C-alpha positions in Angstrom: 33.9 80.4 154.2 32.9 79.3 150.7 30.8 76.3 150.1 32.6 73.0 149.6 30.1 72.0 146.8 31.5 74.2 144.1 32.3 72.4 140.8 36.0 72.8 140.0 37.5 73.3 136.6 40.9 74.2 135.2 41.6 77.8 134.3 42.6 76.6 130.9 39.0 75.4 130.3 35.8 77.3 131.0 35.6 79.1 134.4 33.5 77.2 136.9 30.3 78.4 138.4 31.9 79.6 141.7 34.4 81.8 139.9 31.9 83.1 137.4 29.4 84.0 140.1 32.0 85.8 142.1 33.1 87.9 139.1 29.5 88.7 138.0 28.5 89.8 141.5 31.5 92.1 141.9 30.8 93.5 138.4 27.3 94.6 139.4 29.1 97.6 140.8 29.9 98.4 137.2 26.2 98.3 136.3 25.5 100.9 139.0 28.5 102.8 137.8 27.1 103.0 134.3 23.6 103.7 135.3 24.5 106.6 137.7 27.0 108.0 135.3 24.5 108.7 132.4 21.0 108.7 134.0 21.7 112.4 134.7 21.5 113.1 130.9 17.7 112.7 131.1 17.4 115.2 134.0 19.5 118.2 132.8 16.4 119.9 131.4 14.7 119.5 134.7 17.7 121.1 136.4 17.2 124.1 134.3 13.5 124.4 135.2 12.7 122.9 138.6 15.1 124.7 141.0 15.8 128.4 141.4 19.1 129.6 140.2 21.5 129.7 143.2 23.0 133.1 143.8 26.6 131.9 143.6 26.1 130.7 140.0 26.1 134.2 138.4 29.3 134.9 140.4 31.0 131.9 138.8 29.8 132.9 135.3 30.9 136.4 135.8 34.4 135.2 136.7 34.6 132.8 133.8 33.3 135.4 131.3 36.6 137.1 131.5 38.1 134.3 129.4 35.1 132.8 127.6 33.0 135.9 126.9 29.4 136.3 128.1 28.0 133.1 129.6 24.6 131.8 130.3 24.3 131.3 134.1 21.7 128.5 133.6 24.1 126.5 131.4 26.8 127.0 134.1 24.3 125.7 136.7 23.8 122.5 134.5 27.6 122.1 134.4 27.8 122.3 138.2 24.9 119.8 138.5 26.8 117.2 136.3 30.1 118.2 137.9 28.8 117.5 141.5 28.7 113.8 141.0 32.3 113.9 139.6 33.5 115.6 142.8 32.5 112.4 144.8 33.8 110.2 142.0 37.3 111.8 142.2 37.3 111.3 146.0 36.1 107.8 145.8 38.7 106.9 143.2 41.5 108.5 145.3 40.7 106.6 148.5 39.2 103.4 147.0 42.5 101.5 146.8 43.5 102.4 150.4 40.0 101.4 151.7 40.3 98.1 149.8 43.7 97.4 151.3 42.6 98.1 154.9 39.1 96.6 155.0 39.3 94.1 152.2 37.8 94.1 148.7 34.6 92.4 149.6 33.7 94.6 152.6 34.6 97.7 150.7 32.2 96.7 147.9 29.4 96.2 150.5 30.0 99.8 151.8 29.8 101.0 148.2 26.5 99.2 147.7 25.0 101.0 150.7 26.3 104.3 149.3 24.6 103.6 145.9 21.3 102.8 147.7 21.4 105.9 149.9 22.3 108.2 147.0 19.5 106.9 144.7 16.9 107.4 147.4 18.3 110.8 148.4 18.2 112.1 144.8 14.6 110.9 144.4 13.5 112.8 147.5 15.8 115.8 147.3 14.1 118.8 148.8 16.2 121.6 147.3 19.2 122.3 145.0 21.8 121.8 147.7 20.4 118.5 148.8 20.3 117.2 145.2 23.9 118.2 144.7 24.9 116.5 148.0 23.3 113.2 147.0 24.9 113.4 143.6 28.3 113.7 145.3 27.4 110.6 147.3 26.6 108.8 144.1 30.0 109.8 142.8 31.7 108.3 145.8 30.1 104.9 144.8 31.1 105.3 141.2 34.7 106.3 142.0 35.2 103.6 144.6 33.7 100.8 142.5 35.8 101.8 139.5 38.9 100.9 141.6 37.7 98.1 143.9 35.5 96.1 141.5 38.2 95.4 138.9 40.7 94.9 141.6 38.6 92.1 143.2 38.0 90.3 139.9 41.7 90.6 138.9 42.7 88.9 142.1 40.3 86.0 142.0 40.8 85.3 138.3 43.4 82.9 136.7 45.6 84.6 134.0 44.0 82.7 131.1 40.6 84.2 131.9 41.5 87.5 133.6 40.9 89.7 130.7 37.4 88.4 130.0 36.4 88.2 133.6 37.6 91.7 134.5 36.0 92.8 131.3 32.6 91.8 132.9 33.0 95.0 134.9 33.1 97.1 131.7 30.3 94.9 130.2 28.1 95.8 133.2 29.1 99.5 132.9 27.7 99.5 129.3 24.7 97.5 130.4 24.0 100.1 133.1 24.4 102.9 130.4 21.9 101.1 128.1 19.5 100.5 131.0 19.7 104.1 132.1 18.9 105.4 128.6 16.0 103.0 128.3 14.8 103.9 131.7 14.9 107.6 130.9 13.1 107.1 127.7 10.4 104.9 129.3 9.9 107.1 132.3 9.7 110.1 129.9 6.8 108.4 128.2 5.0 107.7 131.4 3.4 111.1 132.0 4.9 111.7 135.5 5.0 115.4 135.1 7.1 117.2 137.7 8.1 113.9 139.4 9.7 112.5 136.2 13.3 113.5 137.1 12.9 112.1 140.6 11.8 108.7 139.3 14.7 108.7 136.8 17.3 109.2 139.5 15.6 106.9 142.1 15.3 103.8 139.9 19.0 102.9 140.8 17.9 102.0 144.3 16.6 98.6 143.0 19.9 97.3 141.5 21.8 98.8 144.5 19.7 96.7 146.9 20.3 93.6 144.9 24.0 94.3 144.7 24.2 94.6 148.5 22.4 91.3 149.0 24.5 89.3 146.5 27.8 90.5 148.0 27.1 88.2 150.9 27.4 85.2 148.6 31.0 85.7 147.3 34.4 85.0 149.0 37.1 87.4 150.0 40.0 88.1 147.6 42.7 85.3 147.9 45.6 87.9 147.6 44.1 90.1 150.2 43.7 87.1 152.5 47.3 86.1 152.1 48.4 89.7 152.8 46.5 89.5 156.1 47.6 86.1 157.2 44.6 84.0 156.2 46.4 81.5 154.0 44.1 78.6 154.6 41.0 80.6 153.5 42.9 81.9 150.5 43.9 78.3 149.6 40.2 77.2 149.8 39.1 80.2 147.6 41.7 79.4 145.0 40.6 75.7 145.0 37.0 76.6 144.6 37.7 79.1 141.8 39.3 76.2 139.8 43.0 77.0 140.3 44.6 73.5 139.7 47.9 74.4 141.5 46.4 76.4 144.3 49.1 75.3 146.8 51.8 76.7 144.5 49.7 79.8 143.9 49.4 80.5 147.6 53.2 80.0 148.0 53.9 82.4 145.1 51.5 85.0 146.6 53.0 84.6 150.0 56.5 85.0 148.7 55.5 88.1 146.8 53.8 89.6 149.8 56.8 88.8 152.0 59.1 90.5 149.5 56.9 93.6 149.2 56.7 93.9 153.0 60.4 94.5 153.0 59.7 97.6 150.9 56.7 99.0 152.8 58.4 102.4 153.1 58.9 102.6 149.3 56.4 105.1 147.9 54.4 104.5 144.7 56.0 107.5 143.1 59.5 106.3 142.5 61.7 105.4 139.5 60.9 101.7 139.9 57.3 102.2 139.0 57.7 104.9 136.4 56.3 102.8 133.5 53.2 101.5 135.4 52.6 105.1 136.6 52.8 106.5 133.1 50.5 103.8 131.7 47.9 104.3 134.5 47.8 108.1 134.2 47.8 108.2 130.4 45.2 105.5 129.9 42.9 107.3 132.4 43.4 110.7 130.7 43.0 109.5 127.2 39.9 107.6 128.1 38.2 110.9 128.8 39.9 113.0 126.2 37.9 111.0 123.6 34.9 113.0 124.9 33.0 109.8 125.6 31.4 111.0 128.8 30.7 114.4 127.3 28.5 112.5 124.8 27.0 110.2 127.4 26.3 112.9 130.0 24.9 115.5 127.6 23.4 113.2 125.0 19.9 114.7 125.2 21.3 118.2 125.0 23.6 117.4 122.0 20.7 115.9 120.0 18.3 118.6 121.1 20.7 121.2 119.8 21.0 119.3 116.5 17.2 119.6 116.0 16.1 116.1 116.9 12.4 116.2 118.0 12.8 113.4 120.6 16.4 113.8 122.0 15.9 110.9 124.4 15.6 108.4 121.5 19.1 108.5 119.9 20.9 107.9 123.2 19.1 104.5 123.3 20.8 103.6 120.1 24.1 104.8 121.5 23.7 102.6 124.6 22.7 99.6 122.4 25.8 100.0 120.2 28.0 100.4 123.3 26.5 97.2 124.7 27.0 95.1 121.5 30.5 96.1 120.7 31.6 95.6 124.4 30.5 92.0 124.1 32.6 91.6 120.9 35.6 93.2 122.6 35.3 90.9 125.6 35.3 87.9 123.4 38.6 89.0 121.8 40.5 90.8 124.5 42.5 87.7 125.6 43.0 86.5 122.0 43.9 89.7 120.2 45.4 91.4 123.3 44.9 94.8 124.9 47.3 96.8 122.7 45.7 95.8 119.3 42.2 96.7 120.6 43.5 100.1 121.8 45.1 100.9 118.5 42.1 99.9 116.4 39.8 101.9 118.6 41.9 105.0 118.7 42.1 105.2 114.9 38.4 104.6 114.5 37.3 107.1 117.3 39.5 109.8 115.9 38.0 109.5 112.4 34.4 109.4 113.7 34.9 112.4 116.0 36.4 114.4 113.2 33.4 113.6 111.1 30.9 114.6 113.8 32.8 117.9 114.3 32.7 118.7 110.6 28.9 118.1 110.5 28.3 120.4 113.4 30.6 123.2 112.1 29.4 122.9 108.5 25.7 123.1 109.2 25.2 124.8 112.6 27.6 127.6 111.8 25.2 128.4 108.9 22.3 128.5 111.3 20.6 125.4 110.0 19.3 122.5 112.2 20.6 119.2 111.0 17.1 117.7 110.6 16.7 120.0 107.6 20.2 119.9 106.3 19.9 117.3 103.5 20.3 114.1 105.6 23.1 115.5 107.7 21.3 114.4 110.8 21.6 110.8 109.7 25.3 111.2 109.0 25.8 112.8 112.4 24.0 110.0 114.2 26.0 107.4 112.2 29.3 109.2 113.1 28.4 109.1 116.8 27.2 105.5 116.7 30.4 104.5 115.0 32.5 106.5 117.5 30.9 104.8 120.5 31.3 101.4 118.8 35.0 101.9 118.3 35.3 103.2 121.9 33.5 100.2 123.3 35.6 97.8 121.2 38.8 99.3 122.5 39.6 101.3 125.6 36.1 101.0 127.0 36.8 97.3 127.5 40.5 97.6 128.1 41.0 100.4 130.7 39.9 98.6 133.9 41.6 95.3 132.8 44.9 97.2 132.1 44.8 99.2 135.4 44.5 95.9 137.3 47.5 94.3 135.5 50.3 96.9 135.3 51.0 97.3 139.0 52.5 94.7 141.4 50.6 93.4 144.4 52.3 95.7 146.9 51.0 98.9 145.2 48.1 97.7 143.1 45.5 99.4 145.3 47.4 102.7 145.1 48.2 102.3 141.5 44.6 101.6 140.5 43.5 104.6 142.5 46.0 106.7 140.6 44.8 105.6 137.2 41.2 105.9 138.2 41.8 109.3 139.7 43.4 110.6 136.5 40.4 109.3 134.6 37.9 111.0 136.8 39.7 114.3 137.3 39.9 114.7 133.5 36.2 113.7 133.3 35.4 116.4 135.8 37.2 119.1 133.9 35.5 118.2 130.7 32.0 117.9 132.1 32.2 121.2 133.9 33.5 123.0 130.9 31.6 121.3 128.1 28.3 123.2 128.4 30.2 126.4 128.7 32.3 125.8 125.6 29.2 124.7 123.7 27.3 127.9 124.7 30.3 130.0 123.8 30.9 128.6 120.3 27.3 127.9 119.4 27.5 124.1 119.4 29.8 121.1 120.2 31.7 121.2 116.8 35.0 122.5 118.1 34.8 120.2 121.1 34.5 117.2 118.8 37.5 118.3 116.7 39.5 118.7 119.9 38.6 115.2 121.1 39.5 113.8 117.6 43.0 115.4 117.9 43.5 114.0 121.4 42.5 110.5 120.3 45.0 110.7 117.4 47.6 111.5 120.0 46.6 108.5 122.0 47.1 106.3 118.9 50.7 107.4 118.7 51.4 107.0 122.4 49.9 103.5 122.6 51.8 102.4 119.4 55.2 103.5 120.8 55.0 103.1 124.5 52.3 100.6 125.7 53.3 97.0 126.4 51.0 94.0 125.9 49.8 92.4 129.1 47.5 89.7 127.8 47.9 86.2 129.2 50.8 87.1 131.6 50.5 86.1 135.3 50.4 89.1 137.6 53.6 88.0 139.4 55.5 88.0 136.1 54.1 91.3 134.8 56.0 93.4 137.4 59.3 92.0 136.2 58.3 92.8 132.6 57.4 96.4 133.6 60.8 96.9 135.3 59.2 96.7 138.8 60.5 93.3 139.8 
């Protein structure tokens, strides 16, 4: 039971310490999400060198060569290495909502913390290629599960006036984890660890995972989950301590909504009633990855190495810092400007920057010149990619997890968030597996960036014509606005 000593405040003012601490702790899962997502970018070269090429890789490349032409088996192996984590992520995203509904949001987060810890230690001490892939799959389970459960928990403890900014803490921690991973990779790379360098890079995540697990014992259970399972008195106390001034009325509203939804327990998620939330969840997940954001984050070192940068681990630090700063800006504006305006601004900017990066690669690499010697083109390329990641962080990077937590009613929120997260990760998996193959086939990432630019332009049109604004609307009202009430 939460402490009685928490200082209360109205949700119309600043959130109190109890609410802030609960949101921050749940959002640490986002830091591990971000770290484990991109730390692999500093280990792809080791994957090419340390382990022997498994016999089944040439079989895969031979099969794919029918469509893509002759393929490098080593590059396919790198794709499988990156893809392995996404296998676990897809599974974690698919089952995360169901796990949270059965065990509770807080207990599920504790399980994920243990998974993060075990995967970091396992990768650090991996004894062969198969064990490394297995522990990367385990890391993916943590990433996928936390992408669903972390935002869900924060959504349900936050008042409407602060929901966007507090759920946005999850994205803030994701970009913090990305920045920390790039910095960690750079610093470890300067440490002269030799053949153990890649193990240290992957094992560093054990430290924040252990802290996450310990801190999860200091936060309350979700009030909405508590009401759903008959613990109304505890839910009332949690709402009071988080600063909800009308907590009695809030409990009654949640209870009424739960009772209404229990009459429809046989109603599936995939029905006409939820067609708009389903469309929004799937498309925001797909478009998030069709920007190519994770292709850049996962293969950053390889992208800059191919462009002729002498120290390919240095530019990703700038990417991570830009991502970090613009996410802070977005979180300060998300409840004032609204979700839709941020998405539109970001889509327009991302499309232009990706088109510019694609042009630079196609113009210079097709002529066989490294960008470092192409009359300042390397600076233009870096500027395009920095601007791209800035626009992404300012828009859908900050919005996606907030939006997924808002568009579904309580009865199917867990399933709905899993659906959106699943679409996000399945597209991510397709892109990460195919990206090194496409780059090898076409001699660089130029055509890939042009494709991502076109997809982001399509997103701009879809958001403009079909996405509703959800900022500042209580969760119980949103379902009526979405046609699900």
